[in-house]
C-alpha positions in Angstrom: 2.8 40.5 13.0 3.4 44.1 12.0 6.9 45.7 11.7 6.3 47.4 15.1 5.5 44.1 16.9 8.5 43.0 19.0 9.8 39.7 17.8 9.3 38.0 21.2 5.6 39.1 21.2 5.2 37.6 17.8 6.8 34.4 19.0 4.5 34.2 22.0 1.5 34.8 19.9 2.6 32.1 17.5 3.1 29.6 20.4 -0.4 30.4 21.7 -2.1 30.1 18.3 -0.2 26.8 17.6 -1.8 25.4 20.8 1.5 25.3 22.9 0.2 27.8 25.5 -3.1 28.7 27.0 -4.3 32.2 27.8 -6.1 33.4 30.9 -7.6 36.8 31.6 -6.1 36.9 35.1 -3.9 35.1 37.6 -7.0 34.1 39.5 -8.5 32.5 36.3 -5.2 30.6 35.8 -5.2 29.4 39.4 -8.8 28.2 39.1 -7.9 26.1 36.1 -4.5 24.9 37.6 -6.1 24.1 41.0 -3.3 26.1 42.7 -1.6 29.5 42.4 0.7 29.7 39.4 4.4 30.5 39.9 5.1 32.7 36.9 8.6 33.0 35.4 9.7 36.1 33.5 9.8 35.8 29.7 13.0 36.6 27.8 14.1 36.9 24.2 17.4 35.3 23.4 18.7 37.0 20.2 21.4 35.4 18.0 22.9 37.0 14.9 22.8 34.5 12.0 25.5 34.2 9.3 23.2 35.9 6.8 23.0 39.0 9.0 19.5 38.4 10.2 18.5 37.7 13.8 17.1 34.5 15.3 14.8 35.1 18.3 14.0 32.4 20.9 11.5 32.9 23.7 12.6 31.5 27.1 11.2 31.4 30.6 13.7 32.5 33.4 13.1 29.7 35.8 16.0 30.9 37.9 14.4 34.3 38.5 11.2 32.7 39.8 13.2 30.1 41.9 11.5 27.3 40.0 14.8 25.8 39.0 16.0 25.6 42.6 12.9 23.4 43.4 14.2 20.6 41.3 17.4 18.5 41.2 19.0 16.9 38.1 21.2 13.9 38.9 23.4 14.7 35.9 23.9 17.3 33.3 22.2 16.5 30.0 24.8 16.5 27.2 23.5 16.3 23.7 25.4 13.9 21.3 28.0 15.4 19.1 28.7 14.5 15.5 31.7 12.4 16.6 29.5 10.4 19.0 27.1 9.7 16.1 30.0 8.7 13.8 31.4 6.3 16.5 28.0 4.7 17.0 27.6 4.1 13.3 31.2 2.7 13.0 30.5 0.3 15.9 27.2 -0.8 14.5 28.6 -1.5 11.1 31.6 -3.6 12.3 29.7 -6.7 11.6 29.5 -6.0 7.9 25.8 -5.3 8.0 24.2 -2.3 6.3 23.4 0.5 8.7 20.6 3.1 8.0 20.4 6.5 9.7 17.2 8.5 10.1 17.5 12.0 11.5 14.5 14.2 12.2 14.5 17.8 13.4 11.4 19.8 13.8 10.3 23.2 15.3 9.1 23.3 18.9 10.2 19.7 19.6 10.2 20.2 23.4 6.8 21.8 23.2 5.3 18.5 22.0 6.3 16.7 25.2 3.4 16.6 27.7 3.9 18.4 31.0 2.6 16.6 34.1 -0.5 18.3 35.5 1.4 18.8 38.9 4.2 20.7 37.0 1.9 23.1 35.1 1.8 25.8 37.7 5.6 26.1 37.5 5.5 26.6 33.7 3.6 29.9 33.6 4.4 33.4 32.7 2.7 36.8 32.6 2.8 38.2 29.1 4.3 41.7 29.0 1.9 42.6 26.1 -1.7 41.7 25.5 -1.7 38.5 23.5 -4.7 37.9 21.2 -5.6 34.3 20.4 -6.9 33.4 17.0 -7.6 29.7 17.6 -10.5 28.2 19.5 -10.0 27.7 23.3 -8.1 24.6 24.4 -10.2 24.4 27.5 -13.5 26.1 28.6 -11.5 28.1 31.2 -9.4 29.7 28.5 -11.8 32.6 27.9 -9.7 35.2 26.0 
């Protein structure tokens, strides 16, 4: 991306070219592939200042603005484990005197690798604020751009 390319646009282009998003020429083309009208959510750029003075950008979909989030219910709030939870688990597992091994993996776009049910795909759409150009081959024949 060039210096004049907004960071969020570069992120979206990267997600498309990495195969995490499909492009359609129009809403009608997307609807034809999805089998129903898409419910697009606005895209946002969450910006965070890092300790080194640089900025981290994260692309998000505003599912509240499109009312998609109100169409689902979550029985409980997801809470990610804290370091103290991990330490407690290791202490409990090692009480028997056995050796305990730990394997931690963290990778970019982890949630993007989870498959989305076909019925949920219309609710995971957005209209790009800028023209996105794909440099990879189409993921599906309907992806014509």
